[in-house]
C-alpha positions in Angstrom: 80.9 -128.4 23.8 80.4 -125.0 22.1 79.9 -121.5 23.2 77.1 -122.3 25.6 79.3 -124.6 27.6 82.1 -122.1 27.5 79.8 -119.3 28.7 78.4 -121.4 31.5 81.9 -122.5 32.5 83.1 -118.9 32.7 80.1 -118.0 34.8 80.7 -120.9 37.2 84.3 -119.8 37.5 83.3 -116.1 38.2 80.9 -117.2 40.9 83.3 -119.6 42.4 86.1 -117.0 42.6 83.7 -114.3 44.0 83.0 -116.7 46.9 86.7 -117.3 47.4 86.3 -121.0 46.8 88.7 -123.4 45.2 87.6 -125.9 42.6 88.0 -128.6 45.2 85.8 -126.7 47.7 83.1 -126.2 45.1 83.3 -129.9 44.1 82.9 -131.0 47.7 79.9 -128.7 48.1 78.1 -130.1 45.1 79.2 -133.7 45.4 81.7 -134.0 42.5 85.5 -134.3 42.2 87.7 -131.2 41.4 88.3 -132.5 37.9 84.6 -132.2 37.1 84.6 -128.5 38.2 87.7 -127.9 36.1 86.0 -129.5 33.1 82.9 -127.3 33.6 85.0 -124.2 33.8 86.8 -125.1 30.6 83.6 -125.9 28.7 84.6 -129.5 28.2 81.5 -130.8 30.0 78.3 -129.5 31.6 77.1 -129.9 35.1 73.9 -131.8 35.7 70.9 -129.9 36.9 71.1 -131.0 40.6 74.7 -129.8 40.7 73.6 -126.4 39.4 70.9 -126.0 42.0 
């Protein structure tokens, strides 16, 4: 995915942790499964725009 995906993933993780949420809780909040959140955080995939909003 490249450095952009990795940087975005790290930022998502930082924000999630600052809110004391698990990957599962974030996934439920944005309508995806926990595995999607894990993939975002590892830079393996990118969230779609509605999920980011």
